[in-house]
N, C-alpha and C positions, 0 to 999 in steps of 0.2 A: 519451267524449263521445257525446251523442245529437243527432239531427237537430233536435230542438226548440230546441237552443242557437242555431240560426241565425235564429230568429224569422220563419220563413217564413209566408206567407199561409195562412189556414185550409184552403183547398182543396188546397194543396200538402201540408200535413201529413196531411190525410185520404187523399190519394193514397199517400203514403209508408206510412201504416199499412196501407192496402189491399194494397199489393204486398209488405208484410213488411219494409220498410226501417226499421230503428231506429237503427243506428249507422253513421256514414259510414266509408268506406274511408280508408286513409291519403291517397290522392290527393285525395279529396273534402274531407277535413278540412283539408288544407293549401292547396288551390287555390280552393275555393269563396269564402273571404273575399276573395281577390285579385280574382276575377271580379266579385264584388259591389261591389268598390271602384271598378270602371270602368276599371282599367288593362289595357293590352294584355298578352297572356300567351303564352308558349311553354311548353307543358306536355309533358314527356317522361316517359312511364312505360310499363310493360309492358302487353301485351294482357290484357284481363280485369280491369283494376285499378279499374274504375268511372268511366272518363273520360266516358261518355255523360251520366250524371246530374251530373257535375261542371259541365258547361255548361248542361244543361237546367234545373236547379233555379234558378240565377240568372236565366236568361231568363224563366221563368215569374214569378219574384218581381218582375221589372222591367216586365212587360207592363202597358200602359195600354189597357184594353179600351174606353175611351171614344173611342179613335182607330181609324178604319177604314182602317188602313194597315199595310204590312209593317214589322215591328219587329225581326225576327231572320232571318238566312239561314244555313243550315247545309249545307255540301257534304260529300259522302262519295264515295269513288272507285268504288263499285260499287252496282248496283241493290239487291242484297241488304242491304248495310250501310246504305244510305239508308232502306230499308224497315224495317230493324231499329230505327233511331233513330226513325222515324215511329211505329212501334208503341209504343215506350217513351214518346213524347210524348203519344200518344193517351190513355194511361192517365189523364192529368191532366184531360182533357175530360169524364171521367165525373163529376167533382165540380164542373165549371164548364163548362157547354155553350155559353158565349158565345165561348170560344176557338176560333179558326179555324186549322187547320193543314193545309198542303198538301204532298203528296209528288210531286215532279216528277222522273221518271226516264225514261231511254231505253226504247224498246220499248212505250210506252203511247200513248194517243190524244192527240196534240198539239193537234189542232183542238178537241177537247172541253175540254181544259185552258184554251185561249185563250178559249173562249166563257164558261167559268166565271169566269175572271179579269175579264171585262168586267162581271160582276155584282158581284163582291166581291174585294177583295185579302185574302189570308190574313194573319194576325198573324205566323205563323211559317212560313217556307219551308224545306223539307228536300228534298234531291235530289242528283242527279249533276251535275257541273260542266257537261257538254255541254248537257243539257236546260235547266238554269237559264239558261245564257248565251243559248240560242236564244230563250227566252221574254222575256228582257230586251231582246235585239236586235230583237224584233218589237214592242217597246213594250207588250207585254201584261202583263208582270210589272214592277211599279214598286218597285224596291228602294232608291231614293235616300233613302227615309225611315228605313231600317233603322238601329238603334242598335248592333246586334251582328252580327258576321260570324264564323262558326266554320268553320275548315278542319279536318275530322276525318281521321285517318289520313293525315297530310301526306306521309309518306315513301312510302306506297303510291300516293298521288295523283301524286307525282313519277315513280315507277317505271312507272306506266301511261300516262304522257304527257298527263295532264290539267291540269298546272300552268298551261299557257297559258290555258285556259278560266277557271281560278281567278283568274289575273292579271286577265283582262278583267272578271270579275265584281267583283273588288276595286276596280277603277277606276270602278265605277258608283256607289260610295257617297260620302257626304259626308265631310269631314275628321274629323268627330266620332265616326265609327263605331269601336266597340271591336273589336279583332281578337284572336281566340283561336285559336291553332294547337295542335292536339293530335297527338301522334305517338308511336309506340313507339321510334323513333330520329330524330335530326335530322341527315340527311346534309349534306355540304358544299354540294352543288348546290342545296339549299333556301335557303342563306344570302342570295343576292341578292333573293329574294322577300321574306324577312323584313325585310331592311334597307330595302326599297322602301316597304313598307306599314305596318310596326309602329313605333310611336313610344315610345321608351324602355320596351320591354317587360320584364316580369318573366320571367326565364329560370329555370324550375323543373324540376329533374330529380329524380324520386322514385327513390331507389336501390332496386334489386332485391335484397332480402334473400335471396331464393332465386329464381333465374331461372325455375325450374319449381316449382310447388307441391310441398311435401313429402308431399302425399297421393298423388302419382303415382309409380308404379314404372316404371322404364325397363328393358325387357328387350332383349337383343341375341340374334338368332338367325341363324346362319350359313346362307348360300344355297349353300355349296360342294357341287357335285354334285347340286343339286336345282333343279327348275324353280320360279321364283318364283310362278307361277300356282298350281301344285300346293301349294306351301308355304302360300300365303295361304288356299287352300281347306281345308287340314288344320287351320290355326289357327282358322278360323271354326267348324269342327266341334267344337273343344275349348272355346273361351272362352264361348260362349253369352252374348253381351253384351246389355245393355239397349239400347245404341246404339253402333255402331262406325263410325268414320270411317277410310277407307283413303285415304292420300295418295300420289299419283304425281307425277313431275316434268313430264310432258307430257300434253297432251290425248289424243294417240294412245294412250299407255299407260293412261290412264283408261278409254278406250273398250275396250281389250283386256281389262283386268281385269273391267270391267263385263260384257262379253259372256261371258267365261269363267265367272264366278260365276253369272250368270243361267242359262246353259246347264247348270249343275250344280244347278239347282233352288232357288237363293237369290233372295229378293226384294231387289233392290239398286237404289238410285238413283244417278244420276251427275250431277255438276255441273262444268261448265267453260265457258270463254268462247264455245264454238261451239254450245252448247245454246240454242235460240231463247228470247227473253224470256218468251213466254207459257208455254212448256214449263217453264222454270226456276221461274216463279211457281207453276205447278201442282205441281211437284216439291217446292218448299219447303213448300207447304201440306200436302202428304202427309207430309212428314218431321215437321212439327210435330204432325200427328195420329197419329204413330207407326205409319204404314202401312209404313215400311221399318225394318229392323233394321241395314242396312248402307248407307253412303253413300260412293261413290268420288269423289274430288275432286282438283283441282289446288291449288297453293299459294294462288292468288287466293282460293279459297273459304275457305282457312284464315284469311285476314284479312277476308274480305268477308261472312261469315255467322256467326251465333251459334246453334248448335243446343243446346238444353237436354238434359241427361241423358246426355251422351256418356260412356260407361264405359270404352271402349277406343279406342285409336288404333293403326293399323297403317301404318308407313312402308314402302312398297314399295321405296323407295330413299332414301338420305340426300339432302336437297335441295342443289342447287348453291350456293344462298345459305344459309349455315348459320343465319342468323338466323330463317329460316323454320322450322327445327326447333322452336324455342321456340314459334312461333305455332301450329304443328301440334299439338304436345303440349299447349299451353295450352287447347285445345278441351275437354280432359278435366280432372277434378279441380277443378271449379268449386265455389265456396261450401262448401269444406271436405269435399266428397265425395271418395271414393277413385277412382283411375283407373289404368289400365295402358296404357303406350305400348310397342308392340312394333316394333322396328326391324330390318329385314332387312339384312344386310350381307355384302359379299364381302371377300376379303383386300385388294383395292385401296382399300377404304374406310377403312383403318386410320388414315391421316393425318387424315381428316375427323372420325373418331370422337374422336381425341385432342384436336382443336380444340374439339369440343363438350364434352368432359370438362373443359376449361379454364374452361368456363362453369358449373362446379360441378354438372354433371350426372353422376350416378353410374349406370353401366350394370351390369345383372346378366346374366351370360351364361346363356343357356337353350338347350335342344334339345328336339326332339320324339321321344319314345320310347314305343312301345306305346300310341299314342293319347293321350299326356299330354305336357304341357310341364313339363320337369324341369330342375333346375340342371345347368349344364354347366361345362366347364373354362374357366379364364381364357384369353382369346385371346392373352395375352402369354407363354404357357408356352414357346413355341418360342424367343422372345427371351431368356427367363430361362435356358434351357438354353445359349444362345449365350454369355451373360454368364459362366456357370460355366466354359464351355470356354475363355473368354478368360483364365482364371487359369492355364492351362497354361504350361509353360516356353517361352521363346523358341525353343529348339531344336526342341521338338515342334511348335509352331505353324508354324515354318518348313518342317518336313518335310511337314506337312499341306498347306500352300499349294502346295508343289512337286508333291505327289501329285495335287492337283486340276488343275494346269495341264498335266501330262504326258498326252499321248494314249497313248503307248506306254511302259510301265514294265516292269521286270523282274518275273518271276513272283513272286507273294506279297509284292511291295513294299508295296502298299496294306494287305494283311493285317498285315504287320509294323508298319506305322505305326499301324494300329488297335490292335494289341496293345500298342504302346508307350504310346499314350494311356490305355488301360485300366490298365496297370501304374502309370503316373504318378498316375492318379486313386486307385488302391488305396493307394499310398504316402501320399497326402495324407489320405485317410480314416483310415488307420491312425495317422498322426501326430496327427490331430485327436482320435481316441479316446484315445490315450496322454496327450495334454495334458489331456483332460477327466478321465481317471482320476487323474492326478497332483493335479489340483485337489481331487477328492473325497477322496484320501488326506490331503492337507494340511488339508482342512476337518475330517476326523475327528480328526487329531492335536490341532488347536486345541481341539476340543470336549472331549477327554479331558485 
């Protein structure tokens, strides 16, 4: 299927050609017709599946430029994500300069925004819930005329505590507004909001054929006996990435990694909630200009920003919320490009790794030797040895258990137990060989 099948307006098709979009993603192919029909929608699909243009394209198709009023409002839970949507929307104004789009986010000049709104209302409003609600509350932003309200990254909006603001914004619209809710997951706590504002919505979940793109390799590197900072530094000296994002679980840990890498001569950017808005904006512009080869970030950045050309991901730790693992790794391997995600792990992380593996993620064990990243042993090898040991006789296993419990035993008792285990294993190996030899002899007899 091609985008031309949707019969979009000419400037939309020109924009799609200019940005190199010819075929819709699975999400776009399935959901754009629903959005164009005017129905409320809850769209659930993985990060990086093309949700942004799934709602932008119908919004532009339905714009009435003869009306000097707000026609669509889009909320996003972070400044970076709102700005990302704004930049995507701005592409369409290059082929139709009558369209007015405004980006209202925290950390920007509110008084200046109010003054601009006194002159003209934008056709499309994009921004963070808090700032949009403030502008509505001051009667500066008039959204009651809007025909479409989009809540993007709804689960992240809920997690960050912005759903109350979104609720207040939703109450500002008329009854005819079309509600579109997009999210990677639909948590139970989001249900009351959906029931309150959406009318007979289409509930569409796009199945993840592969949770993580098959162009991404997932490597596991053990931290046993090694400083995580030193390990990350050693990795950076080996991989030579086009762009590498390093994820940590806390803002303090981001600061620590950033300071360590910078002190070792690397040019590294850092992004987390405590970085001032102006500084974050400057950093994002520098990242887009490829001034940095490394970016250290918290999980909010994994959902809140989209950096092109990420070739490598380093997980300093496994995230406490395992769904964030997918969001982190999904920063790489976009648009069919290859990527490598390197996860540092300790023995205590084994349960979390097994849970991630249930999401069809295949880890490849690796280690650093002689300045190279090489294949390593399966982390389950100790468990496999235990399973083999469990085939020992009940008598031998009982003796082993007693030997472990006793603090004081007779001389050579443990050595005798060890010898008994070895002898029993020898007998089993000998029996297996004999059985195998008998099969071979029988096979030769049948042949002749």
